[in-house]
C-alpha positions as CSV (number, residue, x, y, z in Angstrom):
1,M,-57.8,5.1,20.0
2,T,-56.1,7.0,22.8
3,E,-52.5,8.2,22.4
4,Q,-51.2,5.6,24.9
5,R,-52.8,2.8,22.9
6,Y,-51.1,3.7,19.6
7,H,-47.9,4.8,21.2
8,R,-47.2,1.2,22.3
9,P,-47.5,-0.5,18.9
10,M,-45.5,2.3,17.3
11,D,-42.7,1.8,19.9
12,L,-42.6,-1.9,19.2
13,A,-42.5,-1.6,15.4
14,P,-39.4,-3.1,13.8
15,H,-38.9,0.0,11.6
16,G,-38.0,3.4,12.9
17,I,-40.9,5.8,13.4
18,A,-40.5,9.5,14.0
19,V,-43.3,12.2,14.2
20,V,-42.3,15.7,13.1
21,R,-44.1,18.9,13.7
22,G,-42.5,22.2,12.7
23,R,-39.2,20.5,11.8
24,R,-38.9,19.2,15.4
25,L,-39.3,15.6,16.6
26,V,-42.3,15.2,18.9
27,F,-42.2,11.4,19.0
28,V,-39.5,8.8,18.3
29,N,-39.8,5.0,18.7
30,S,-37.1,2.8,20.0
31,A,-36.0,1.6,16.6
32,A,-35.5,5.1,15.3
33,A,-33.6,6.1,18.5
34,R,-31.2,3.2,17.8
35,M,-30.7,4.4,14.2
36,L,-29.8,7.8,15.5
37,G,-27.5,6.5,18.1
38,A,-29.5,7.6,21.2
39,R,-29.8,5.5,24.3
40,K,-33.5,6.2,24.6
41,P,-36.2,8.0,22.6
42,A,-36.7,10.7,25.2
43,E,-33.2,12.1,24.3
44,L,-34.4,13.0,20.8
45,V,-37.8,14.5,21.5
46,G,-37.7,18.3,20.8
47,A,-34.6,18.1,18.7
48,S,-34.6,19.7,15.2
49,I,-34.4,17.3,12.2
50,R,-31.6,19.6,10.9
51,R,-29.4,18.1,13.5
52,W,-29.7,14.6,12.1
53,V,-30.0,15.0,8.3
54,Q,-26.9,15.9,6.2
55,P,-27.3,19.3,4.6
56,R,-27.2,18.1,1.0
57,D,-30.2,15.8,1.7
58,L,-32.1,18.2,4.0
59,R,-33.5,20.5,1.3
60,K,-34.9,17.6,-0.7
61,M,-36.4,16.1,2.4
62,L,-38.1,19.4,3.4
63,Q,-39.5,19.8,-0.1
64,Q,-41.1,16.4,0.1
65,V,-42.4,17.1,3.6
66,C,-44.1,20.2,2.2
67,A,-45.7,18.1,-0.5
68,L,-47.1,15.9,2.2
69,R,-48.6,18.9,4.0
70,A,-50.1,20.0,0.8
71,G,-52.3,16.9,0.9
72,E,-50.5,14.5,-1.4
73,G,-51.0,11.6,1.0
74,A,-48.3,9.0,1.7
75,V,-45.0,9.8,-0.1
76,Q,-41.9,7.7,-0.6
77,L,-39.1,10.2,0.3
78,G,-36.2,8.0,-0.8
79,A,-32.8,7.5,0.8
80,V,-31.2,10.2,2.9
81,R,-28.0,10.2,5.0
82,I,-28.3,10.8,8.7
83,V,-25.6,11.6,11.2
84,R,-25.8,9.6,14.4
85,Q,-24.9,11.0,17.8
86,D,-21.5,9.4,17.7
87,G,-20.8,11.2,14.4
88,T,-21.0,8.1,12.1
89,V,-23.2,8.4,9.0
90,A,-26.0,6.0,8.1
91,E,-28.2,5.8,5.1
92,V,-32.0,5.4,5.7
93,E,-35.0,5.1,3.4
94,L,-37.9,7.3,4.3
95,A,-41.6,7.2,3.7
96,G,-44.0,9.7,5.2
97,T,-47.6,10.5,5.7
98,I,-49.8,13.1,7.4
99,M,-51.3,12.2,10.8
100,R,-52.8,13.8,13.9
101,F,-50.6,13.6,16.9
102,Q,-51.6,15.1,20.2
103,R,-54.7,16.4,18.4
104,Q,-52.6,18.5,16.0
105,P,-51.4,17.8,12.4
106,A,-48.0,16.2,12.1
107,V,-45.8,14.3,9.7
108,C,-45.1,10.6,10.4
109,L,-41.8,9.4,9.0
110,I,-41.0,5.7,8.6
111,L,-37.3,5.0,8.6
112,R,-35.5,1.8,7.3
113,D,-31.8,1.5,7.8
114,V,-30.2,0.4,4.5
115,S,-26.6,0.9,5.7
116,R,-26.1,-2.7,6.8
117,P,-26.9,-4.3,3.4
118,V,-24.6,-1.8,1.7
119,A,-21.8,-2.6,4.2
120,A,-22.4,-6.3,3.6
121,D,-22.2,-5.8,-0.2
122,L,-19.0,-3.8,0.3
123,L,-17.4,-6.5,2.4
124,L,-18.4,-9.2,-0.2
125,H,-16.9,-7.1,-2.9
126,R,-13.7,-6.6,-0.9
127,R,-13.4,-10.4,-0.4
128,D,-14.0,-11.2,-4.1
129,A,-11.2,-8.7,-5.0
130,S,-9.0,-10.2,-2.3
131,V,-9.4,-13.7,-3.7
132,M,-8.5,-12.4,-7.2
133,V,-5.4,-10.6,-5.9
134,A,-4.4,-13.6,-4.0
135,E,-4.6,-15.9,-7.0
136,I,-2.5,-13.5,-9.1
137,A,0.1,-13.1,-6.4
138,A,0.4,-16.9,-5.9
139,G,0.8,-17.5,-9.6
140,I,3.5,-14.9,-10.0
141,A,5.3,-16.1,-6.9
142,H,5.5,-19.7,-8.0
143,E,6.6,-18.7,-11.5
144,I,9.5,-16.8,-9.9
145,R,10.4,-19.3,-7.2
146,N,10.7,-22.4,-9.4
147,P,13.5,-21.1,-11.7
148,L,15.0,-19.2,-8.7
149,T,15.5,-22.4,-6.9
150,A,17.6,-23.8,-9.8
151,V,19.6,-20.6,-10.1
152,R,20.4,-20.5,-6.4
153,G,21.3,-24.2,-6.3
154,F,23.8,-23.9,-9.1
155,A,25.3,-20.7,-7.6
156,Q,25.7,-22.6,-4.3
157,Y,27.4,-25.5,-6.1
158,L,29.8,-23.2,-8.0
159,H,30.6,-21.3,-4.8
160,E,31.8,-24.6,-3.2
161,I,33.9,-26.0,-6.1
162,N,35.4,-22.8,-7.4
163,P,36.7,-20.6,-4.5
164,Q,38.5,-18.3,-7.0
165,Y,35.2,-16.6,-7.8
166,A,33.6,-17.1,-4.3
167,R,33.0,-13.4,-3.9
168,Y,30.8,-13.2,-7.0
169,Y,28.9,-16.4,-6.2
170,R,28.3,-15.1,-2.7
171,L,26.8,-11.9,-4.3
172,M,24.6,-14.1,-6.5
173,L,23.4,-16.1,-3.5
174,D,22.7,-12.9,-1.5
175,E,20.7,-11.4,-4.4
176,S,18.8,-14.7,-4.8
177,D,17.9,-14.6,-1.2
178,K,16.5,-11.0,-1.6
179,I,14.4,-12.2,-4.5
180,N,13.2,-15.2,-2.5
181,H,12.2,-12.8,0.4
182,T,10.1,-10.8,-2.1
183,V,8.5,-14.0,-3.3
184,S,7.7,-15.0,0.3
185,E,5.9,-11.6,0.7
186,L,3.9,-12.3,-2.4
187,L,2.9,-15.7,-1.1
188,A,2.0,-14.0,2.2
189,L,-0.3,-11.7,0.2
190,A,-1.8,-14.8,-1.5
191,A,-2.3,-16.5,1.9
192,A,-4.3,-13.5,3.1
193,V,-7.6,-14.8,1.8
194,P,-10.8,-14.6,3.8
195,H,-10.8,-17.0,6.7
196,W,-13.6,-17.7,9.2
197,A,-13.0,-15.1,11.9
198,E,-12.7,-15.9,15.5
199,V,-12.6,-13.6,18.5
200,V,-9.0,-12.4,19.0
201,D,-7.5,-10.2,21.7
202,I,-5.6,-7.7,19.6
203,A,-3.7,-6.4,22.6
204,E,-2.3,-9.9,23.2
205,V,-1.4,-10.2,19.5
206,A,0.5,-6.9,19.7
207,A,2.3,-8.1,22.8
208,A,3.4,-11.3,21.0
209,A,4.6,-9.3,18.0
210,V,6.7,-7.0,20.3
211,A,8.2,-10.0,22.0
212,D,9.2,-11.4,18.6
213,V,11.1,-8.3,17.5
214,Q,12.8,-7.7,20.9
215,P,16.1,-9.5,19.9
216,V,16.5,-7.5,16.7
217,A,15.6,-4.3,18.6
218,A,18.2,-5.0,21.3
219,R,20.9,-5.5,18.7
220,Q,20.0,-2.2,17.1
221,Q,19.7,-0.4,20.4
222,V,16.1,0.4,19.8
223,A,13.8,0.7,22.9
224,V,10.3,-0.8,22.2
225,Q,7.6,0.3,24.7
226,L,4.3,-1.5,24.8
227,T,1.1,0.1,26.3
228,S,-1.9,-2.2,26.6
229,P,-5.1,-2.1,28.7
230,A,-5.8,-4.4,31.6
231,Q,-9.0,-5.7,29.8
232,P,-8.9,-7.6,26.5
233,V,-9.5,-5.7,23.3
234,A,-11.6,-8.2,21.3
235,V,-11.9,-8.1,17.5
236,D,-13.1,-10.6,14.9
237,G,-10.1,-11.8,12.9
238,N,-7.5,-14.5,12.3
239,W,-4.7,-14.5,14.9
240,A,-1.9,-15.4,12.5
241,H,-3.1,-12.7,10.0
242,L,-3.2,-9.9,12.6
243,H,0.1,-11.0,14.2
244,Q,1.7,-10.8,10.7
245,V,0.2,-7.3,10.2
246,I,1.8,-5.9,13.4
247,L,5.0,-7.8,12.9
248,N,5.4,-6.2,9.4
249,V,4.8,-2.8,10.8
250,L,7.4,-3.3,13.6
251,H,10.0,-4.6,11.1
252,N,9.4,-1.5,9.0
253,A,9.9,0.7,12.0
254,L,13.2,-1.2,12.9
255,D,14.4,-0.7,9.3
256,A,14.1,3.1,9.9
257,L,16.2,2.9,13.0
258,P,19.4,1.2,12.2
259,E,21.4,3.2,14.7
260,G,19.0,3.1,17.6
261,G,15.8,5.0,18.6
262,R,12.4,4.4,20.1
263,I,9.3,2.6,19.1
264,A,6.0,3.0,20.9
265,V,3.2,0.4,20.5
266,S,-0.3,0.7,22.0
267,A,-3.5,-1.2,21.8
268,A,-6.9,0.1,23.1
269,A,-10.6,0.0,22.6
270,S,-12.2,3.2,21.3
271,A,-15.5,4.6,22.4
272,D,-17.1,4.2,19.0
273,G,-16.9,0.4,18.8
274,F,-13.4,-0.1,17.3
275,A,-10.0,-1.4,18.4
276,L,-6.9,0.7,17.7
277,V,-3.4,-0.4,17.4
278,E,-0.7,2.3,17.0
279,V,3.0,1.9,16.2
280,S,5.1,5.0,16.1
281,D,8.9,5.4,15.8
282,S,11.3,8.2,16.4
283,G,12.5,8.1,12.8
284,P,15.8,9.3,11.3
285,G,17.2,12.0,13.5
286,G,14.3,12.0,16.0
287,D,14.6,11.7,19.7
288,S,11.2,10.5,20.8
289,A,8.4,8.4,19.3
290,S,6.1,10.4,17.1
291,P,2.5,10.6,18.3
292,C,-0.3,9.2,16.2
293,G,-2.1,12.5,15.9
294,D,-3.7,14.3,13.0
295,A,-1.6,14.8,10.0
296,A,0.4,18.0,10.1
297,E,1.8,20.0,7.3
298,G,4.4,18.1,5.4
299,E,3.1,14.7,6.4
300,T,1.8,12.1,4.1
301,S,-0.8,9.4,4.5
302,E,-0.2,6.3,2.4
303,M,-2.5,3.3,2.6
304,G,-1.9,0.0,0.8
305,V,1.1,1.0,-1.3
306,P,4.7,-0.4,-1.1
307,W,6.2,1.8,1.6
308,L,9.0,4.3,0.9
309,N,11.2,5.2,3.9
310,A,13.1,8.4,4.5
311,T,15.8,7.3,2.0
312,D,13.1,6.7,-0.7
313,Q,14.0,3.0,-0.9
314,P,11.0,0.7,-1.2
315,R,10.6,-1.7,1.7
316,G,8.9,-4.4,-0.3
317,F,5.4,-5.7,0.1
318,G,5.3,-5.9,3.9
319,L,2.9,-3.0,4.5
320,L,1.0,-3.8,1.3
321,V,0.3,-7.3,2.7
322,S,-0.6,-5.7,6.1
323,F,-3.1,-3.3,4.5
324,H,-4.6,-6.1,2.5
325,M,-5.0,-8.3,5.6
326,V,-6.5,-5.4,7.7
327,Q,-9.1,-4.8,4.9
328,L,-10.2,-8.4,5.1
329,Y,-11.6,-7.8,8.6
330,G,-13.3,-4.5,7.9
331,G,-10.4,-2.4,9.2
332,T,-8.3,0.5,7.9
333,M,-4.6,1.3,8.2
334,Q,-3.2,4.8,8.0
335,I,0.5,5.7,7.7
336,R,1.7,9.2,8.6
337,T,5.2,10.3,8.4
338,Q,7.3,13.5,8.5
339,L,11.1,13.6,7.8
340,H,13.1,13.7,11.0
341,R,9.9,13.5,13.1
342,G,9.1,9.8,12.8
343,T,6.4,7.6,11.4
344,C,3.0,6.5,12.9
345,V,1.0,3.6,11.7
346,R,-2.6,3.4,13.0
347,I,-4.6,0.2,12.5
348,R,-8.4,0.5,13.2
349,L,-10.5,-2.7,13.4
350,P,-14.2,-3.2,14.3
351,A,-14.6,-4.6,17.8
352,A,-15.9,-8.2,18.0
353,G,-19.4,-8.4,16.7
354,Q,-19.3,-4.9,15.1
355,W,-18.6,-5.8,11.4
356,D,-21.9,-4.1,10.5
357,R,-20.2,-0.8,11.6
358,I,-17.9,-0.9,8.6
C-alpha cells in the first residue's frame, strides 16, 4: 500500500492518530489536530511532542515509547494530559505501536479524548449537589418564614393599637423585614436548580440589570457605565437566573458606595470560547472603577462565600446565590478586592454550545 493510500483512511479515522519519529510529529490526522487545538494538521508536523504533553506525564510517556522501540509490540500508554494551542488542558488516552512511515521506523500513537466524559460527569455531580443544597435551603426558609409571618403580624397589630410603644414595634417590624429578606435569598438559592438552558444574550441581560438599578444609583449619586459589544454574546442559560446573578452583583457594588462613586459593567466574548461579564466599583475612598486585572498584593479572591465588604459586615446570601447559579451553567465567578481601590467581580460562562469546554 502506498503512503497516499493509507494516509487517507488514517486522516478519516474518528480517533486521533499521530506518528512520531525522534520525539517529533511527522504525521497528524484531522482528529488529532482538533484535540491539540490546531486549525489543520500541517501546523503540527515537525513540532516536538514536548510542546504538547505536560512535563509530569512526559517522562512516563517517553519510557513507554522506548519500550515500544524495544520490540514489545502494541502498548497501552494510559492517560496523559496535553496542552492545546489555546492553553487549555485536555486528558487523552494513548495507545501505541511500531510502524514504518516514509520507509523508516516510527511510533504510531492512537489518541482518544476522555475530557468530555469527565466534564459531563463533573457537571452531573454539580447538578446533584445543587439539587441537594436547594432542598435544604427551601426547607430552612419555610421553617423560618412560617413563624416569622405570625410574629410580624402581631407586631403590626400592636403597633397600630398601642402607639405608646410604637418605636419598639417599628424596630420589631424592621428586624422582621431583614429576616424576611434573608429568607427570600435562601428561597432564591433553592430556586436555582438546573433548568433546561436556552440561548441567552448575556450582554442584553447585563443591560437589563443595569437599567433596573439606575434609580437606586441615581439616588446614591453613583454613575453606572455599561460597555457592551455590537454583536450578541450568546451563552446557554436561563435568562431569569443570569439576570439575578448580575443584579445581585450590582446591588453589592451599590452597597459599597453609599456616598457616590462609579460602577463599570462590561460584557464581551473571549477568544477562547467563553463569555465574560465584569462589574467593578470604585470602592470606599476610590475615585475610579477598579479594573478587573490579575490579583495584586493585598487582594483577595472569594468565590461562593457570603461576601464581606470593607466594613467586614456580611452582605447576606446574594453573591452566594449568584455563585451557585453561575456554576449551574458551567461558569465561574471570581471576586477581587483591595481596600480603598475597589472591587471587581468577573463572571465567566461557556459560549453557547460550548459546555464541553468546562
